Phi, psi and omega in degrees: 000127179291145179275111177252353179252143178253096177246097182236154179082163181221139173228138179278341176227165179298144175301149181308319181303318179287322181295327186260354182290146177301133177278129176238143175294159180299324178295321177295321178298314179300314182293323183283316188255339183225057185297340180283348184271112182273334184276090181295329180293312178298315180303311182299317179300313183292317180300317181291332175302316180295312182300316181294319181298324183255009178051045180243146178294124183304327184285352179250356178279146177230157183303327182275359177297135182260140175291129181092351178243268179294325178253107178232147175304146184265351179244156182300324182272004185270355184305305179283324184299317182295312178296318179294318179299317180291322177297319179295317177298318179301309181295318180297314181293320180301315178294315182298325181272356179068031181280125182248352181294155183300148175285137176301152180299321180209137175251110187258333185234161176304319181300323178300315180296313182297312184293336177297324185259335184276154176299148179294150179267011181271000000 
């Protein structure tokens, strides 16, 4: 499996930026950053995939968070695991949704991951 996610570095606790950031419900995040997305269930599933892979509270993640920067694995053994877990989720969801368009060369931010699966806002 090609590495399309950049998960580098390790932190044992959440970065200060995530710990101190305003908590928003997933629905508030969807309404604020993805108002064109009507399917709240799909949005929540995809958002939670990212949160679970990086052991980060979903309500503190934002679309511009970068994998390997704001979102880093929290355990020493998690560097590869978080990226691999998200890649597996990505591949599984891609097959389940029947998406045939090419995979981006690199997915660097949460927004890149979300936009691959969510309907276009155009």
